[in-house]
Backbone as CSV, one residue per row, in Angstrom:
resi,resn,N_x,N_y,N_z,CA_x,CA_y,CA_z,C_x,C_y,C_z
1,MET,121.260,-48.916,-28.028,121.307,-48.012,-26.995,121.463,-48.830,-25.528
2,MET,121.900,-47.868,-24.667,121.973,-48.495,-23.199,120.537,-48.262,-22.518
3,GLU,120.091,-49.279,-21.814,118.944,-49.012,-21.160,119.262,-48.359,-19.794
4,LEU,118.469,-47.288,-19.455,118.805,-46.668,-18.124,118.265,-47.434,-17.033
5,LYS,118.997,-47.634,-16.026,118.508,-48.366,-14.756,117.929,-47.419,-13.840
6,PRO,116.921,-47.672,-13.289,116.267,-46.604,-12.188,117.321,-46.475,-11.125
7,TRP,117.287,-45.292,-10.614,118.169,-44.899,-9.500,118.118,-45.833,-8.210
8,LEU,116.769,-46.050,-7.818,116.337,-46.812,-6.642,115.266,-47.764,-6.950
9,SER,115.857,-49.112,-6.845,114.841,-50.081,-7.218,114.139,-50.701,-5.777
10,TRP,113.051,-51.416,-6.101,112.471,-51.988,-4.935,113.414,-52.931,-4.261
11,ASP,114.339,-53.652,-4.886,115.318,-54.478,-4.114,116.167,-53.540,-3.149
12,ASP,116.618,-52.440,-3.617,117.422,-51.603,-2.895,116.612,-51.080,-1.627
13,ILE,115.414,-50.905,-1.707,114.445,-50.490,-0.616,114.178,-51.742,0.283
14,ARG,114.094,-52.850,-0.161,113.936,-54.088,0.676,115.183,-54.235,1.371
15,ASN,116.385,-54.165,0.710,117.687,-54.341,1.619,117.812,-53.323,2.546
16,ALA,117.450,-52.010,2.356,117.539,-51.018,3.394,116.654,-51.345,4.562
17,VAL,115.445,-51.834,4.376,114.600,-52.265,5.401,115.017,-53.410,6.246
18,VAL,115.521,-54.381,5.584,116.179,-55.488,6.299,117.334,-55.046,7.055
19,ALA,118.145,-54.279,6.567,119.402,-53.729,7.341,118.855,-52.770,8.590
20,LEU,117.881,-52.163,8.234,117.241,-51.260,9.360,116.782,-52.184,10.577
21,PHE,116.053,-53.213,10.341,115.441,-53.897,11.478,116.491,-55.047,11.869
22,LEU,117.365,-55.559,11.087,118.354,-56.790,11.757,119.606,-56.114,12.185
23,VAL,119.958,-54.905,11.791,121.245,-54.466,12.191,121.298,-53.107,12.988
24,ILE,120.655,-52.176,12.446,120.687,-50.728,12.790,119.708,-50.755,14.290
25,LEU,118.533,-51.169,14.126,117.582,-51.121,15.275,118.026,-51.959,16.526
26,PRO,118.569,-53.189,16.355,119.149,-53.862,17.621,120.372,-53.263,18.138
27,THR,121.071,-52.569,17.215,122.315,-51.936,17.823,121.896,-50.686,18.631
28,LEU,120.960,-49.950,18.095,120.547,-48.815,18.933,119.764,-49.258,20.371
29,LEU,118.922,-50.270,20.220,118.394,-50.687,21.459,119.295,-51.195,22.488
30,LEU,120.440,-51.995,21.939,121.401,-52.454,22.814,122.296,-51.319,23.405
31,ASN,122.484,-50.252,22.646,123.142,-49.051,23.285,122.372,-48.404,24.393
32,GLU,121.085,-48.480,24.102,120.420,-47.685,25.127,120.333,-48.555,26.432
33,SER,120.199,-49.814,26.250,120.090,-50.627,27.495,121.604,-50.728,28.109
34,MET,122.623,-50.726,27.495,124.012,-50.908,27.974,124.331,-49.845,28.875
35,GLY,123.828,-48.675,28.617,124.044,-47.430,29.399,123.559,-47.780,30.960
36,THR,122.373,-48.257,31.039,121.920,-48.463,32.291,122.250,-49.783,32.864
37,LEU,122.697,-50.725,32.125,123.290,-51.947,32.457,124.632,-51.803,33.213
38,PHE,125.617,-51.098,32.608,126.932,-50.879,33.021,127.090,-49.548,33.403
39,GLY,126.003,-48.818,34.017,126.357,-47.503,34.441,127.061,-47.257,35.613
40,ARG,127.664,-46.129,35.868,128.277,-45.882,37.187,127.410,-45.434,38.170
41,TYR,127.603,-45.876,39.368,126.693,-45.548,40.461,127.536,-44.851,41.410
42,GLU,126.911,-43.932,42.087,127.600,-43.048,43.158,126.557,-43.292,44.347
43,LEU,127.076,-43.393,45.586,126.384,-43.476,46.849,126.743,-42.457,47.690
44,THR,125.855,-41.495,47.934,126.022,-40.387,48.943,124.794,-40.315,50.009
45,GLY,125.035,-39.527,50.919,123.992,-39.276,51.848,123.694,-40.314,52.819
46,THR,122.417,-40.594,52.892,122.010,-41.432,53.720,122.313,-42.925,53.409
47,GLY,122.355,-43.270,52.154,122.877,-44.581,51.757,124.273,-44.885,52.230
48,LEU,125.117,-43.958,52.193,126.510,-43.944,52.585,126.680,-44.213,54.105
49,TRP,125.824,-43.261,54.790,125.861,-43.363,56.110,125.366,-44.722,56.865
50,ASN,124.438,-45.258,56.047,123.752,-46.519,56.486,124.870,-47.562,56.266
51,LEU,125.784,-47.664,55.228,126.852,-48.414,55.302,127.814,-48.225,56.234
52,HIS,128.066,-47.132,56.639,129.051,-46.928,57.759,128.578,-47.469,59.144
53,LYS,127.068,-47.165,59.366,126.518,-47.660,60.503,126.507,-49.256,60.578
54,GLN,126.311,-49.966,59.528,126.267,-51.305,59.430,127.995,-51.906,59.366
55,GLU,128.817,-51.120,59.455,130.231,-51.439,59.684,130.828,-52.257,58.550
56,VAL,130.291,-51.694,57.319,130.928,-52.230,56.152,132.386,-51.745,55.923
57,PRO,133.458,-52.624,55.589,134.823,-52.191,55.529,134.837,-50.950,54.587
58,GLU,135.651,-49.994,54.974,136.150,-48.881,54.174,136.632,-49.276,52.617
59,THR,137.239,-50.346,52.463,137.717,-50.666,51.176,136.302,-50.934,50.235
60,VAL,135.281,-51.359,50.727,134.131,-51.524,49.934,133.393,-50.152,49.685
61,ILE,133.423,-49.261,50.770,132.644,-48.014,50.720,133.352,-46.996,49.766
62,ALA,134.615,-46.824,49.954,135.472,-45.949,49.391,135.231,-45.617,47.787
63,PRO,135.019,-46.647,46.889,134.852,-46.535,45.709,133.482,-46.155,45.260
64,LEU,132.550,-46.109,46.233,131.120,-45.821,45.939,130.929,-44.181,45.964
65,HIS,131.688,-43.542,46.543,131.642,-42.078,46.788,132.800,-41.277,46.190
66,GLU,133.629,-41.826,45.298,134.601,-41.180,44.726,134.168,-40.283,43.380
């Protein structure tokens, strides 16, 4: 007769844990940090007014408040 193989072995569990820590977890952490690293920034109010007072060219200021 055929011997039944267990549905989930310890090797399967070990491989899942390795995949979790080496692939999935770093991917999630990078995803969280990339949002703040490459985030979009808008400048309004006093910060925008200070740039105008410092005579920063309009070509620099315009993309900041679109």
